[in-house]
Each structure stands twice: as C-alpha cells, then as structure tokens.
C-alpha positions as CSV (number, residue, x, y, z in Angstrom):
1,X,-39.3,-15.5,12.6
2,X,-36.9,-13.8,10.2
3,X,-36.9,-10.6,12.3
4,X,-36.2,-12.6,15.4
5,X,-33.2,-14.3,13.8
6,X,-31.9,-11.0,12.5
7,X,-31.9,-9.4,16.0
8,X,-30.4,-12.6,17.4
9,X,-27.5,-12.1,15.0
10,X,-27.1,-8.5,16.0
11,X,-27.1,-9.5,19.6
12,X,-24.2,-11.9,18.9
13,X,-22.5,-9.2,16.9
14,X,-22.8,-6.8,19.8
15,X,-21.2,-9.3,22.1
16,X,-18.3,-9.8,19.7
17,X,-17.6,-6.1,19.5
18,X,-17.7,-5.6,23.2
19,X,-15.3,-8.5,23.7
20,X,-12.8,-7.2,21.1
21,X,-10.6,-4.2,20.8
22,X,-10.7,-1.6,18.0
23,X,-8.2,-3.8,16.2
24,X,-10.3,-6.9,16.3
25,X,-8.8,-9.5,14.1
26,X,-11.7,-10.3,11.8
27,X,-14.6,-7.8,12.1
28,X,-17.9,-9.7,11.7
29,X,-19.3,-8.1,8.6
30,X,-21.4,-11.0,7.2
31,X,-24.9,-12.2,6.7
32,X,-28.1,-10.9,5.3
33,X,-29.2,-9.8,8.7
34,X,-26.3,-7.3,8.8
35,X,-27.2,-5.9,5.4
36,X,-30.9,-5.6,6.4
37,X,-30.0,-3.7,9.5
38,X,-27.6,-1.5,7.6
39,X,-30.4,-0.5,5.2
40,X,-32.5,0.5,8.2
41,X,-29.6,2.4,9.7
42,X,-29.1,4.3,6.4
43,X,-32.7,5.4,6.5
44,X,-32.4,6.5,10.1
45,X,-29.1,8.4,9.8
46,X,-29.1,12.2,9.4
47,X,-26.4,14.9,9.2
48,X,-26.9,18.4,10.6
49,X,-24.8,21.6,10.8
50,X,-22.7,20.7,7.7
51,X,-22.8,24.2,6.1
52,X,-19.0,24.2,5.9
53,X,-19.0,20.7,4.3
54,X,-16.7,19.4,7.0
55,X,-18.3,16.0,6.5
56,X,-17.0,13.8,4.8
57,X,-13.7,14.7,6.4
58,X,-11.1,15.7,3.8
59,X,-7.3,16.1,3.9
60,X,-7.0,13.1,6.2
61,X,-3.3,13.2,6.1
62,X,-3.4,16.6,7.9
63,X,-5.8,15.5,10.6
64,X,-4.9,14.6,14.1
65,X,-8.0,13.0,15.5
66,X,-9.2,12.1,19.0
67,X,-12.3,10.0,19.4
68,X,-14.0,10.6,22.7
69,X,-16.8,8.4,24.1
70,X,-18.6,8.4,27.4
71,X,-21.2,5.7,28.0
72,X,-22.0,4.7,24.4
73,X,-21.9,0.9,24.4
74,X,-20.6,0.5,20.8
75,X,-17.7,2.9,21.1
76,X,-15.2,0.1,20.3
77,X,-17.1,-0.7,17.1
78,X,-17.3,3.0,16.1
79,X,-13.6,3.5,16.7
80,X,-12.6,0.4,14.8
81,X,-14.2,1.8,11.7
82,X,-12.7,5.3,12.2
83,X,-9.3,3.6,12.3
84,X,-9.9,2.3,8.7
85,X,-9.6,5.8,7.4
86,X,-7.2,7.6,9.7
87,X,-5.2,7.0,12.9
88,X,-7.3,8.0,15.9
89,X,-6.6,8.1,19.6
90,X,-9.5,7.0,21.8
91,X,-10.4,8.7,25.0
92,X,-12.8,7.4,27.6
93,X,-14.8,10.5,28.6
94,X,-16.2,8.9,31.7
95,X,-12.8,9.2,33.3
96,X,-13.2,13.0,32.9
97,X,-16.6,13.3,34.6
98,X,-15.6,11.1,37.6
99,X,-11.9,11.0,38.5
100,X,-10.9,14.0,36.3
101,X,-12.7,16.9,34.9
102,X,-13.7,18.0,31.4
103,X,-11.1,20.7,31.8
104,X,-8.5,17.9,32.0
105,X,-10.0,16.5,28.8
106,X,-9.5,19.9,27.1
107,X,-5.9,19.8,28.2
108,X,-5.3,16.2,27.1
109,X,-6.8,16.8,23.7
110,X,-5.3,20.2,23.0
111,X,-2.8,18.9,20.4
112,X,-5.6,17.4,18.2
113,X,-7.1,19.5,15.5
114,X,-10.2,17.2,15.2
115,X,-12.4,15.8,17.9
116,X,-15.1,13.2,17.2
117,X,-17.4,13.0,20.2
118,X,-19.8,10.1,20.7
119,X,-22.8,10.7,22.9
120,X,-26.0,8.8,23.8
121,X,-29.1,9.8,25.7
122,X,-27.5,9.1,29.1
123,X,-24.6,11.3,28.3
124,X,-26.9,14.3,27.6
125,X,-28.1,14.2,31.2
126,X,-24.7,16.0,31.9
127,X,-25.0,19.5,30.3
128,X,-21.2,19.9,30.8
129,X,-20.7,17.6,27.8
130,X,-22.6,20.0,25.5
131,X,-20.4,22.7,27.0
132,X,-17.3,20.8,26.2
133,X,-18.5,20.5,22.6
134,X,-19.4,24.1,22.3
135,X,-16.1,25.3,23.8
136,X,-14.0,23.2,21.4
137,X,-16.0,23.9,18.2
138,X,-14.8,27.5,18.3
139,X,-11.2,26.5,18.0
140,X,-10.9,23.2,16.2
141,X,-12.9,20.7,14.1
142,X,-15.6,18.9,16.2
143,X,-17.9,16.2,14.9
144,X,-20.7,14.8,17.1
145,X,-21.9,11.3,16.7
146,X,-25.3,11.1,18.5
147,X,-26.9,7.8,19.1
148,X,-30.1,8.5,20.9
149,X,-33.7,9.6,21.0
150,X,-35.2,12.3,18.8
151,X,-36.6,13.8,22.0
152,X,-33.0,14.8,22.9
153,X,-32.2,16.6,19.7
154,X,-33.3,19.9,21.2
155,X,-30.3,19.6,23.6
156,X,-28.1,20.2,20.5
157,X,-29.8,23.4,19.5
158,X,-26.8,25.4,20.7
159,X,-24.3,23.2,18.9
160,X,-23.0,24.4,15.5
161,X,-20.6,21.5,14.9
162,X,-21.7,18.8,12.5
163,X,-23.9,16.1,14.1
164,X,-24.4,12.6,12.7
165,X,-27.5,11.3,14.3
166,X,-28.9,7.7,14.3
167,X,-31.5,6.6,16.9
168,X,-31.2,2.8,16.1
169,X,-29.6,0.9,19.1
170,X,-27.4,-1.4,17.1
171,X,-23.7,-1.9,16.5
172,X,-24.4,-1.5,12.8
173,X,-25.4,2.1,13.5
174,X,-21.9,2.6,15.0
175,X,-20.2,1.1,12.0
176,X,-22.3,3.2,9.6
177,X,-21.9,6.5,11.4
178,X,-18.2,6.2,11.6
179,X,-18.0,5.4,7.8
180,X,-20.3,8.4,7.1
181,X,-17.9,10.8,8.8
182,X,-15.2,9.8,6.2
183,X,-17.5,9.2,3.2
184,X,-17.3,5.4,3.2
185,X,-21.1,5.5,3.1
186,X,-23.5,8.3,2.1
187,X,-25.9,10.2,4.2
188,X,-29.2,10.1,2.2
189,X,-31.9,11.4,4.5
190,X,-33.6,14.6,5.5
191,X,-35.9,15.0,8.5
192,X,-39.6,14.3,7.9
193,X,-40.8,16.1,11.0
194,X,-40.0,18.9,13.4
195,X,-37.9,17.7,16.3
196,X,-36.8,21.0,17.8
197,X,-36.6,24.7,17.1
198,X,-33.4,24.1,15.1
199,X,-33.9,20.6,13.7
200,X,-37.1,20.9,11.6
201,X,-38.8,19.1,8.8
202,X,-36.6,18.8,5.6
203,X,-33.5,19.9,7.4
204,X,-30.3,17.9,7.1
205,X,-27.4,17.6,4.7
206,X,-26.8,14.8,2.2
207,X,-23.3,13.4,1.3
208,X,-21.8,11.1,-1.3
209,X,-19.7,8.0,-0.9
210,X,-16.1,9.0,-1.7
211,X,-14.0,6.3,0.1
212,X,-14.0,2.6,0.7
213,X,-16.9,1.3,2.7
214,X,-17.0,-1.8,4.9
215,X,-19.9,-4.2,4.8
216,X,-21.1,-7.7,4.3
217,X,-20.8,-9.6,1.1
218,X,-24.6,-9.7,0.7
219,X,-24.5,-6.0,0.1
220,X,-22.9,-6.6,-3.3
221,X,-24.8,-9.7,-4.1
222,X,-22.5,-12.4,-2.7
223,X,-23.5,-15.0,-0.1
224,X,-21.1,-14.9,2.8
225,X,-20.8,-18.6,3.1
226,X,-19.7,-18.8,-0.6
227,X,-16.5,-17.2,0.5
228,X,-15.7,-19.9,3.0
229,X,-13.5,-21.5,0.4
230,X,-11.0,-18.7,1.1
231,X,-10.7,-19.9,4.7
232,X,-10.0,-23.5,3.5
233,X,-7.3,-22.4,1.1
234,X,-5.6,-20.1,3.6
235,X,-5.5,-22.8,6.2
236,X,-4.2,-25.3,3.7
237,X,-1.3,-22.9,3.0
238,X,-0.5,-22.7,6.7
239,X,-0.9,-26.4,7.3
240,X,1.5,-27.2,4.5
241,X,4.0,-24.5,5.7
242,X,3.7,-22.5,2.6
243,X,3.5,-19.4,4.9
244,X,3.2,-18.9,8.6
245,X,0.2,-16.6,8.1
246,X,-1.5,-14.3,5.7
247,X,-4.1,-11.5,5.3
248,X,-6.7,-11.6,2.6
249,X,-8.8,-8.6,1.6
250,X,-11.5,-8.4,-1.1
251,X,-13.3,-5.1,-2.1
252,X,-16.1,-5.1,-4.6
253,X,-18.1,-2.1,-5.8
254,X,-16.0,0.2,-3.6
255,X,-16.8,-1.8,-0.5
256,X,-14.5,-4.1,1.5
257,X,-16.6,-7.3,1.9
258,X,-13.9,-9.7,3.1
259,X,-10.9,-9.0,5.3
260,X,-9.4,-11.8,7.4
261,X,-6.1,-12.6,9.0
262,X,-4.8,-16.2,9.3
263,X,-2.0,-17.9,11.1
264,X,0.9,-16.3,12.9
265,X,3.9,-14.1,12.3
266,X,6.2,-17.2,12.5
267,X,5.8,-20.9,12.9
268,X,6.3,-20.7,16.6
269,X,2.6,-19.7,16.8
270,X,3.2,-17.0,19.3
271,X,1.9,-13.8,17.7
272,X,-1.2,-14.1,15.5
273,X,-1.5,-12.2,12.2
274,X,-3.7,-9.2,12.5
275,X,-5.6,-7.1,9.9
276,X,-3.4,-4.1,10.4
277,X,-0.1,-5.9,10.4
278,X,2.6,-4.5,8.0
279,X,4.1,-6.7,5.3
280,X,7.2,-6.4,3.1
281,X,5.5,-6.0,-0.3
282,X,8.6,-6.9,-2.3
283,X,8.0,-6.3,-6.0
284,X,4.5,-4.9,-5.4
285,X,6.7,-1.8,-4.7
286,X,7.3,-1.5,-8.5
287,X,3.6,-0.5,-9.1
288,X,2.7,0.9,-5.7
289,X,5.5,3.4,-5.5
290,X,7.7,3.7,-8.6
291,X,5.0,3.5,-11.2
292,X,2.7,5.8,-9.2
293,X,5.4,8.5,-9.2
294,X,6.0,7.8,-12.9
295,X,2.3,8.3,-13.7
296,X,2.3,11.6,-11.8
297,X,5.4,13.0,-13.4
298,X,4.2,11.8,-16.8
299,X,0.9,13.6,-16.3
300,X,2.8,16.8,-15.4
301,X,4.7,16.6,-18.6
302,X,8.0,16.1,-17.0
303,X,8.5,12.5,-18.1
304,X,8.2,11.5,-21.8
305,X,7.7,7.8,-22.3
306,X,9.5,7.9,-25.6
307,X,12.5,9.8,-24.2
308,X,15.7,8.0,-23.5
309,X,17.6,7.2,-20.4
310,X,20.4,9.4,-21.6
311,X,18.0,12.3,-21.6
312,X,17.7,12.1,-17.8
313,X,20.9,10.4,-16.7
314,X,24.2,11.9,-17.9
315,X,26.0,8.9,-16.4
316,X,24.4,6.6,-19.0
317,X,25.0,8.7,-22.1
318,X,28.3,7.0,-23.1
319,X,27.0,3.5,-22.4
320,X,24.8,1.0,-24.2
321,X,21.8,2.3,-22.0
322,X,21.8,5.8,-23.5
323,X,19.1,5.2,-26.1
324,X,16.8,2.9,-24.1
325,X,13.4,4.5,-23.7
326,X,11.3,5.0,-20.6
327,X,8.6,2.9,-22.1
328,X,11.0,0.0,-22.6
329,X,12.0,0.2,-18.9
330,X,8.4,0.2,-17.8
331,X,7.5,-2.7,-20.1
332,X,10.6,-4.8,-19.1
333,X,11.7,-4.8,-22.7
334,X,14.9,-2.8,-22.5
335,X,17.2,-5.7,-22.6
336,X,18.5,-5.1,-19.0
337,X,19.6,-8.2,-17.3
338,X,17.3,-9.3,-14.4
339,X,19.8,-8.2,-11.6
340,X,23.4,-7.6,-10.7
341,X,25.6,-9.1,-8.0
342,X,24.8,-7.4,-4.7
343,X,26.2,-8.4,-1.3
344,X,28.6,-10.8,-3.1
345,X,30.8,-7.8,-4.1
346,X,31.0,-6.1,-0.7
347,X,34.4,-5.6,0.7
348,X,35.3,-5.1,4.4
349,X,36.0,-1.5,3.8
350,X,32.4,-1.0,2.5
351,X,30.7,-1.8,5.8
352,X,30.8,-0.8,9.4
353,X,29.2,-1.9,12.7
354,X,28.4,1.7,13.5
355,X,27.0,4.7,11.7
356,X,29.2,7.7,10.9
357,X,29.5,10.5,8.3
358,X,31.0,7.9,5.9
359,X,28.8,4.9,6.8
360,X,25.3,6.4,6.6
361,X,23.2,3.6,5.0
362,X,21.7,1.2,7.5
363,X,21.2,-2.3,6.1
364,X,20.2,-4.0,9.3
365,X,21.0,-3.6,13.0
366,X,24.8,-3.0,13.5
367,X,25.4,-3.1,9.7
368,X,26.1,0.2,7.9
369,X,27.1,0.7,4.3
370,X,29.3,3.5,3.1
371,X,27.1,6.2,1.6
372,X,28.5,6.2,-1.9
373,X,28.4,2.5,-2.4
374,X,25.4,2.5,-4.8
375,X,26.9,5.3,-7.0
376,X,30.4,3.9,-7.0
377,X,29.6,0.2,-7.4
378,X,26.0,-0.7,-8.1
379,X,25.1,2.0,-10.5
380,X,28.3,1.6,-12.3
381,X,27.6,-2.1,-12.6
382,X,24.1,-1.4,-13.9
383,X,25.1,1.1,-16.6
384,X,27.9,-1.1,-17.8
385,X,25.9,-4.3,-17.7
386,X,25.2,-6.1,-21.0
387,X,22.1,-5.7,-23.1
388,X,21.2,-9.1,-24.4
389,X,17.4,-9.2,-25.0
390,X,16.3,-5.7,-26.1
391,X,12.8,-5.8,-27.6
392,X,12.0,-9.1,-25.7
393,X,10.1,-9.3,-22.4
394,X,12.6,-10.1,-19.7
395,X,11.6,-9.2,-16.2
396,X,14.3,-7.0,-14.6
397,X,14.6,-5.4,-11.2
398,X,17.2,-3.1,-12.7
399,X,14.5,-1.5,-14.8
400,X,12.8,-0.1,-11.8
401,X,16.1,0.8,-10.1
402,X,16.8,2.9,-13.1
403,X,13.3,4.4,-13.0
404,X,14.0,5.4,-9.4
405,X,17.1,7.3,-10.4
406,X,15.3,9.0,-13.3
407,X,12.3,10.1,-11.2
408,X,14.5,11.3,-8.3
409,X,16.5,13.4,-10.9
410,X,13.3,14.9,-12.3
411,X,11.6,15.7,-9.0
412,X,14.8,16.3,-6.9
413,X,13.0,14.3,-4.2
414,X,13.8,10.8,-2.8
415,X,11.3,8.1,-4.0
416,X,10.1,7.4,-0.4
417,X,9.5,11.0,0.4
418,X,7.7,11.7,-2.9
419,X,5.2,8.9,-2.7
420,X,4.6,9.4,1.1
421,X,3.7,13.1,0.5
422,X,1.8,12.8,-2.7
423,X,-0.1,9.5,-2.3
424,X,0.1,7.6,1.0
425,X,-0.5,10.4,3.5
426,X,-3.3,12.2,1.6
427,X,-5.1,9.0,0.8
428,X,-5.2,8.0,4.5
429,X,-2.8,5.1,4.1
430,X,-1.6,4.8,7.7
431,X,1.0,2.1,7.4
432,X,2.3,2.4,3.8
433,X,5.8,3.6,3.3
434,X,9.5,2.7,3.2
435,X,11.6,2.1,6.3
436,X,8.8,1.1,8.6
437,X,11.0,0.8,11.7
438,X,11.2,4.6,11.6
439,X,7.5,4.7,12.4
440,X,6.3,1.4,13.9
441,X,7.3,-1.1,16.5
442,X,8.6,-4.4,15.4
443,X,5.5,-6.2,16.7
444,X,3.4,-4.5,13.9
445,X,5.8,-5.8,11.2
446,X,5.7,-9.3,9.8
447,X,9.1,-11.1,9.8
448,X,10.5,-12.3,6.5
449,X,13.6,-14.5,6.0
450,X,16.1,-15.6,8.6
451,X,18.9,-14.4,6.2
452,X,21.9,-16.6,6.8
453,X,23.7,-15.6,3.5
454,X,23.9,-11.8,3.8
455,X,22.7,-10.2,7.0
456,X,22.8,-13.2,9.3
457,X,19.6,-12.3,11.2
458,X,15.8,-12.6,11.1
459,X,14.6,-9.7,9.0
460,X,11.9,-7.7,10.7
461,X,11.2,-4.3,9.2
462,X,14.3,-4.4,7.0
463,X,13.6,-5.1,3.3
464,X,14.1,-8.7,2.2
465,X,15.4,-7.8,-1.3
466,X,19.2,-7.6,-1.2
467,X,19.4,-4.9,-3.9
468,X,17.0,-2.7,-2.0
469,X,18.8,-3.4,1.2
470,X,22.0,-1.9,-0.3
471,X,20.0,1.2,-1.3
472,X,19.3,1.5,2.5
473,X,15.8,0.1,2.1
474,X,14.5,2.6,-0.5
475,X,14.6,1.2,-4.1
476,X,12.4,1.3,-7.2
477,X,12.1,-2.4,-7.2
478,X,11.4,-3.2,-3.5
479,X,11.3,-1.7,-0.1
480,X,7.6,-0.7,0.4
481,X,5.8,-2.0,3.4
482,X,2.0,-1.8,4.0
483,X,-1.1,-3.4,5.4
484,X,-3.8,-4.9,3.3
485,X,-6.3,-2.1,3.9
486,X,-3.7,0.5,2.7
487,X,-3.2,-1.4,-0.5
488,X,-6.9,-1.6,-1.0
489,X,-7.2,2.2,-0.7
490,X,-4.4,2.8,-3.2
491,X,-5.8,0.4,-5.8
492,X,-9.4,1.5,-5.3
493,X,-8.2,4.9,-6.3
494,X,-6.9,3.4,-9.5
495,X,-10.1,1.4,-10.0
496,X,-11.9,4.7,-9.6
497,X,-9.8,6.0,-12.6
498,X,-7.6,8.2,-10.3
499,X,-10.1,9.6,-7.8
500,X,-10.5,8.9,-4.1
501,X,-11.7,10.8,-1.1
502,X,-12.9,13.7,-3.4
503,X,-9.4,14.2,-4.7
504,X,-8.2,13.5,-8.3
505,X,-4.8,11.9,-8.1
506,X,-4.6,11.0,-11.8
507,X,-6.6,11.7,-14.9
508,X,-8.6,8.7,-16.1
509,X,-6.6,8.7,-19.3
510,X,-3.4,8.2,-17.3
511,X,-4.7,5.3,-15.4
512,X,-6.0,3.7,-18.6
513,X,-2.7,4.2,-20.4
514,X,-0.5,2.7,-17.7
515,X,-2.7,-0.2,-16.9
516,X,-3.5,-1.2,-20.5
517,X,-1.6,-3.9,-22.5
518,X,1.2,-2.1,-24.2
519,X,3.2,-4.6,-26.2
520,X,2.8,-7.3,-28.8
521,X,5.5,-9.4,-27.1
522,X,4.3,-9.5,-23.5
523,X,1.2,-9.1,-21.3
524,X,2.6,-6.1,-19.5
525,X,1.3,-2.6,-19.2
526,X,3.5,0.3,-18.2
527,X,4.9,-0.9,-14.9
528,X,1.8,-3.0,-14.2
529,X,1.5,-6.7,-14.7
530,X,-1.6,-8.0,-16.4
531,X,-3.6,-11.0,-17.2
532,X,-1.8,-13.5,-19.3
533,X,-3.6,-14.0,-22.7
534,X,-2.3,-17.6,-22.9
535,X,-5.2,-19.3,-21.1
536,X,-3.2,-22.4,-20.1
537,X,-1.0,-20.3,-17.8
538,X,-4.0,-19.2,-15.6
539,X,-2.2,-16.0,-14.6
540,X,-3.0,-14.4,-12.3
541,X,-5.9,-16.9,-11.9
542,X,-8.1,-19.0,-14.1
543,X,-11.1,-16.7,-13.9
544,X,-9.4,-13.2,-14.0
545,X,-10.6,-11.1,-16.9
546,X,-8.4,-9.6,-19.6
547,X,-8.8,-6.2,-17.9
548,X,-7.0,-7.3,-14.8
549,X,-3.9,-5.4,-13.7
550,X,-1.6,-5.5,-10.6
551,X,1.6,-7.2,-9.5
552,X,3.0,-10.0,-7.3
553,X,5.8,-9.9,-4.8
554,X,8.6,-12.3,-4.0
555,X,7.8,-12.4,-0.3
556,X,4.4,-13.9,-1.0
557,X,2.2,-10.9,-1.8
558,X,-0.1,-9.7,-4.6
559,X,-2.5,-7.0,-5.6
560,X,-4.9,-7.5,-8.5
561,X,-7.6,-5.1,-9.8
562,X,-10.3,-6.4,-12.1
563,X,-12.3,-3.5,-13.5
564,X,-14.7,-6.0,-15.2
565,X,-15.9,-7.1,-11.8
566,X,-15.2,-3.8,-10.0
567,X,-12.9,-5.9,-7.8
568,X,-9.8,-5.3,-5.7
569,X,-8.0,-8.4,-4.3
570,X,-5.1,-8.3,-1.8
571,X,-3.1,-11.2,-0.5
572,X,-0.2,-10.6,1.9
573,X,2.0,-13.3,3.4
574,X,5.6,-14.0,4.4
575,X,6.2,-17.2,2.6
576,X,10.0,-16.6,2.8
577,X,9.9,-17.1,6.6
578,X,12.0,-18.7,8.0
579,X,13.6,-19.5,4.6
580,X,12.5,-19.3,1.0
581,X,10.0,-21.8,-0.1
582,X,8.1,-22.4,-3.3
583,X,5.1,-24.0,-1.7
584,X,2.9,-20.9,-1.9
585,X,3.3,-21.1,-5.7
586,X,3.2,-24.8,-6.2
587,X,0.0,-25.0,-4.2
588,X,-1.4,-22.0,-6.2
589,X,-2.6,-20.4,-3.1
590,X,-2.9,-16.8,-4.4
591,X,-4.7,-17.7,-7.7
592,X,-7.0,-20.2,-6.0
593,X,-8.2,-17.6,-3.5
594,X,-8.7,-15.2,-6.3
595,X,-10.8,-17.7,-8.2
596,X,-12.8,-18.5,-5.1
597,X,-13.9,-14.8,-5.1
598,X,-14.9,-15.0,-8.8
599,X,-16.9,-18.2,-8.1
600,X,-18.7,-16.6,-5.2
601,X,-19.6,-13.7,-7.4
602,X,-21.0,-16.0,-10.1
603,X,-23.0,-18.0,-7.5
604,X,-24.6,-14.8,-6.2
605,X,-27.1,-14.9,-3.3
C-alpha cells in the first residue's frame, strides 16, 4: 500500500510539472514519498566522462547556457531546477528535427558556451542527435542528461562529454540530475556491471555537494505539514493588508526545503507574486552589499577596523568625524545621527526633467539630479552633522553611507560594480544587484510605495529609501534588489563559513569575526544585526538562538541565519505598498514565521 501511495504522489507531481512552466510559483517539494523516490534516484544516478571535472559546473557567472530537450517528458522540471543555479535559455529540439534542422540548432545556439542536452530512449533512435552532441563537444562545454535504459548506453560510446545518467522514469530524477550538474546534490554511485565497451563495471565519477540543494522538508527531518503554519501567517498578513504579497524561503542543512510565494504585487490582485520576483531589500543592503565588501577589503589588509574615518577620507579630517573608527561605524556606535534631510533640501536648480552632462543621476522617470549634489550637499551635511551619542548604540543610515565612501576610495570601484563582480555574479545570483531596471522588466520587480511626498509616482525598480535615491540608487544603506533564492545563496555561503560552489569567498575567521557580538552596549556584530539577549524583546523571534545573525529591511524584508540550526530564513515583502504601514510589525509576521520553522524542527517527523 505504501508503495502504491508513493507512486500515486509522483503521478500527481508529474501532472503538476507538466502543467506549469519552468517558473512554477511553488514547486511541489514535499512529502515522504518525494524523499523516498529521491533516495532511489540517488542510487540510480551515474556520471561518466568527467575526467576534466566539468561537473559540477564552476564559474557560473561566466557561463551562457542553453538547455536543449527533445521528447523528454520532464524537461520543464529539469529546466526549473537549472534555473535555480544559472540563467538558462530552453530550446525545444523537436522543432529542429521536424520543421528545422539540427544545423539550424547549431546556428541558434552558437553564442552559448555551454549546452545541456536532455535525451531519452526515444531520442536516441535519431543518430543525428548523437552527431549534434559530438560536433558541439569539440568547441564548447556540453553536458548530456540521459534518462533512459541501460541498453542504450552503448549509443554514447562515441561521446566524450560528461553524461549524467538516471534510468528511473520519475520527475524526481529530472530534479536530481539538474541539481547534480551544479553540485546541489552529489553523485555517489559507480556502475556495478558492464553495460557497453566503454561503460563498464566500477566506471563513473563521484562528486560532492557544493551548492544549495532543493528538496522536501522530510529530507532534513521535518514533516511538511508542520510547516503549514507559514501559510496561515502569510495569508493573515495579506488578509489584514500588512502587505500585498510576500515570498518565504527556508533552507536547512544546505537544502531549500520551503519556498513559496503568496499574494500579489499590489492590492489590485492582478499580478501574483512569484518565486523569482525581485524585491527592494532596503536595509538588508547594509549586510548584503556594504558589509560584504568591507569583509573582503578587511581580509585583504586594506581596511583596518581600528583606523579612523580621517585615514580614508580627507574631507572628514578637520571635522568631528575624523577620529571615528571603522569599527564604530559598523557597530552603529559612532555617534552619527540616524539620517540627514534629503529631498527636503532640494532646490529647483538641483533637478531636471531630462538627463544631460550636468544632470546625470536618475532618481525616477523624468527626474534627474545634478551629478555633484551628493558631494556638495549631502556629504557636506554628513561630515558637519553633530555627534551626540558616541559610544552608545544608535542605528544610523549615515554609518553605511560613510562606509560606502570609504570602500569606494580604497577599491577605486563603485559599490554596485564591486559586489556584482566579486560576489553576486560568481555565486550565481541572477537577480541581485543595484539599479534593477537596467537588467529586468518592471513586471519582474515588486512595487513599493506610491510616493506622494518626494517623487510623486508608484516606485517600481527605483529604490524606496530617499537617501539612496539621491545617490542615484546606489548607496551603502539601501538600494540592493534581489529574489529570495539569491539571498539564500549569499547567506548559505556565510553559513558555510565563506565557501560556496567550491570557491572560498572569505576565510572562516572573517565570517566569525563580523557576525559575532562585538559590543557590551548592543547586540550588534560588525554590520550584522544579531539576536537580542533581552529575551522579552523576542528579536528576531522568540526561538532564534544566540548565534543568529542577519538584518531587516524597512520595505518589509529580512534575512536571518542561525548556525545552531544550520538554518537560513528569508522573508521578502512590500509592506510599504501603496503607503507605509506598521501592520507587518504589529502582527509580528516575520518573527512568527521564523518561529513556525523552529517549531517544525522541534516536532520532527
């Protein structure tokens, strides 16, 4: 009976996949049946021809990938998992063996440096497909994902490209093989028999897990139904208009076990939130961009935590900011006031409806700021602002605006360019970055406030924070946009003590230093927020451990990492749409969802 129920579940799962695109809203990774099948798939998955160690794929930021399928029934499922690791373009190969030719496919994929070719038994009846693989493997990376009988392995004897083979006819095999290509799951098996002249007993290559995997909660000892409380809380938030929609992601033990989108972009209920939607992260920028760069530059010996602002910024040397230390800035104990007046100080001569050599900084459509406004007005206001609370913890956006100026001086590189090149692109973070409208359509980006005080428009793809807006969307305190999956990648790297995808981004000691409690007067680390030791505050949640680090964002976002539980929790929303509301906080939506995860962990299976 159990076996029958398991395959019934997989049949339902198959129907779901066939009915949804590669960007399906909520992939159905749940249930013990899924995990049981996944274990069988692992034992039936093999890797051949990997002498050059192409698998798992590395340098994902440099790859341009085309995924080609012919008649494989779970191609959509396969591609949906590939898209978790890198942007791929899907090609239906059947078009090129009917209406067009495989020569046309060569031409259409010529600009890709990596081809992933899915084939099944039926596809191998056409020997031209093997010819296509062999022709391309000479000039670019080719990976074959074969889902078929062992009797057909001999047809690959002429192929030298890596082959992932799994004979099990289930959608889970598609999910698993796609993850194996990127190292989201390991390949653990060698052949136990001779199947062809080339693929013999004991042949095969083993790999290790080096990136996030995607699976059911049962894989990490959590019952899927015990996470249903997340649904209830998320819908409560939407019902009470605390936010029009949200995306929640939970990763445990290096595996994404929960990722759902709820609600809509706005309260008109027209465009549903999707898993890969891009959110304004607000102050999550402080740790996901500015602090990341500070960690790297510190590790390189170019940033001394005990050095003063005056060391790096000549403009501050004759002010009361000169002897403030980098550590004080990162701890929010420098005495800097929380913020300075922003758009309130703008003069008609500071702005223009059109861009020009003088008005280069785009604030929103048809609103351009003169290029030296930050230097002439805002930076002057910052360096001349009073210091009232030095040595005390007072959260300040200005701390991270100053850190941005220091880091850009040290690296001679704009903050957005530095973090994109050094972190987001090599990690395979496809959406993360500043100025999202330069790369994505508005339909991918979640709207924030209908700003009637400053920009007089609904903000979509333009940073919500007014200080960051006057820095043309790139600021140390705000301006970063990303999807939930991208944030999970970045913070899984930190949970891994600086390593991800086989690359060491930080030394473990650097991660430990910046994320640890640093001060006797606050809960803060260096840049990172942490669990509040005063239990009555329940921050970031009642059940978070004292090892927890992360940050919240004004737009309704948060990222929390709890090393004690090997946990990454991401919550993204646009609670400021259409106008700022405190309901997300008063209803304790973010901490309650976080606690629901801890409770599910405690309940187990």
